[in-house]
C-alpha positions in Angstrom: 20.1 19.6 -6.7 19.1 17.2 -3.9 18.1 13.7 -5.0 15.4 11.6 -3.6 16.4 8.0 -2.7 13.7 5.4 -2.2 13.8 1.8 -0.9 10.8 -0.5 -1.3 9.8 -4.0 -0.4 6.7 -6.2 -0.7 6.0 -9.7 0.3 3.4 -12.3 1.0 3.1 -15.4 3.2 1.4 -18.2 1.4 1.9 -16.8 -2.0 -0.4 -16.6 -3.9 -3.4 -15.7 -1.8 -1.9 -15.2 1.6 -1.5 -12.1 3.7 0.8 -9.5 2.3 2.6 -6.3 3.2 4.5 -3.5 1.5 6.9 -0.9 2.8 8.8 2.2 1.6 11.4 4.5 2.9 11.8 7.9 1.1 15.0 9.8 1.8 15.6 13.4 0.8 18.5 15.2 2.5 18.4 14.4 6.2 14.8 13.4 6.2 13.7 9.7 5.9 10.0 8.9 5.8 8.6 5.4 6.0 5.2 4.1 5.1 3.7 0.6 5.0 0.5 -1.2 4.5 -0.9 -4.7 3.8 -3.6 -6.8 2.3 -5.2 -9.9 3.8 -5.1 -11.9 0.5 -2.6 -11.0 -2.2 0.6 -12.0 -4.0 4.3 -11.1 -3.6 4.3 -9.3 -7.0 1.2 -7.2 -6.2 2.8 -6.1 -2.9 6.1 -5.2 -4.7 4.2 -3.2 -7.2 2.1 -1.5 -4.5 5.3 -0.5 -2.7 6.6 1.2 -5.8 3.3 2.9 -6.5 3.1 4.2 -2.9 6.7 5.6 -3.1 6.1 7.4 -6.4 2.7 8.7 -5.1 4.4 10.2 -2.0 7.0 11.9 -4.2 4.4 13.2 -6.6 2.3 14.6 -3.8 5.1 16.3 -1.9 5.5 19.8 -3.3 9.1 20.2 -2.1 10.1 17.1 -4.1 8.9 18.6 -7.4 11.5 18.3 -10.2 14.0 16.3 -8.2 15.7 13.2 -9.5 14.5 9.9 -7.9 16.4 6.7 -7.5 14.2 3.7 -6.6 16.2 0.9 -5.0 14.0 -2.2 -5.3 14.7 -5.9 -4.6 12.2 -7.1 -7.2 13.5 -7.9 -10.6 9.9 -8.3 -11.7 9.1 -4.7 -11.0 12.4 -3.3 -12.1 12.4 -5.1 -15.4 8.7 -4.6 -15.9 8.8 -0.8 -15.6 12.1 -0.3 -17.5 11.9 -2.9 -20.3 8.8 -5.2 -20.6 6.1 -2.5 -20.3 6.9 -1.0 -23.7 6.1 -4.3 -25.4 3.1 -4.9 -23.2 1.6 -1.6 -24.1 2.4 -2.0 -27.8 0.7 -5.4 -27.8 -2.4 -4.2 -26.0 -1.3 -5.4 -22.6 -0.5 -8.9 -23.8 2.7 -10.8 -23.0 5.0 -12.2 -25.7 2.9 -15.4 -25.6 -0.3 -13.4 -26.1 -1.6 -13.8 -22.6 -3.0 -10.9 -20.6 -0.4 -9.1 -18.5 -0.8 -10.1 -14.8 -1.4 -7.1 -12.4 -2.2 -4.8 -15.4 -4.2 -2.5 -13.0 -1.1 -1.8 -11.0 1.3 -1.6 -14.0 -0.9 1.1 -15.5 -0.8 3.1 -12.3 2.9 2.6 -11.9 3.6 3.6 -15.5 1.6 6.8 -15.2 3.5 7.8 -12.1 6.8 6.8 -13.5 6.2 8.9 -16.6 5.5 12.0 -14.5 8.8 11.8 -12.6 12.5 11.5 -13.3 13.0 8.0 -12.0 16.1 5.7 -12.2 15.3 2.1 -11.2 18.1 0.3 -9.3 17.9 -3.4 -8.3 19.4 -4.3 -4.9 19.8 -7.8 -3.5 17.2 -8.5 -0.8 18.3 -9.8 2.6 21.9 -8.7 1.9 22.4 -6.2 4.7 21.4 -3.1 2.7 20.3 -0.9 5.6 17.1 0.7 4.2 16.1 -2.4 2.3 16.3 -4.3 5.7 14.1 -1.6 7.3 11.5 -2.0 4.5 11.6 -5.8 5.0 11.0 -5.4 8.8 8.1 -3.0 8.2 6.7 -5.4 5.5 6.8 -8.3 7.9 5.0 -6.3 10.6 2.2 -5.6 8.1 1.9 -9.3 7.1 1.7 -10.3 10.8 -1.4 -8.1 11.3 -3.3 -10.5 9.0 -1.9 -13.8 10.4 
């Protein structure tokens, strides 16, 4: 069975509260689709989460992708660890962190968790700015989105 490979990136200039951008590349067979967007006032973490949400949304809404294994390559330890490890504890504690504070970006985590649970996703951390081709493409698209707001 063909696998879907995803690369994502998100960033912000002037974090927190500066212009941000996110980008994804979704690869299946010979096809590679890219998508990007931005926000005039956001954070790095919100943009990283938005990129992951957008990628899984594209996959969920593409009928030919149904039932395929998905590998998400992401350069954000925050998102990778959040969705694979931390989220279980957050949900068990009513969306509170270990020190009983509200989880930041809960709105995005809820959406990502819902999408993640509907798909067969493996999360893989990749080092950013290390010459990984599709990660670099995502970074370039992300920077173009940020520039629209500067």
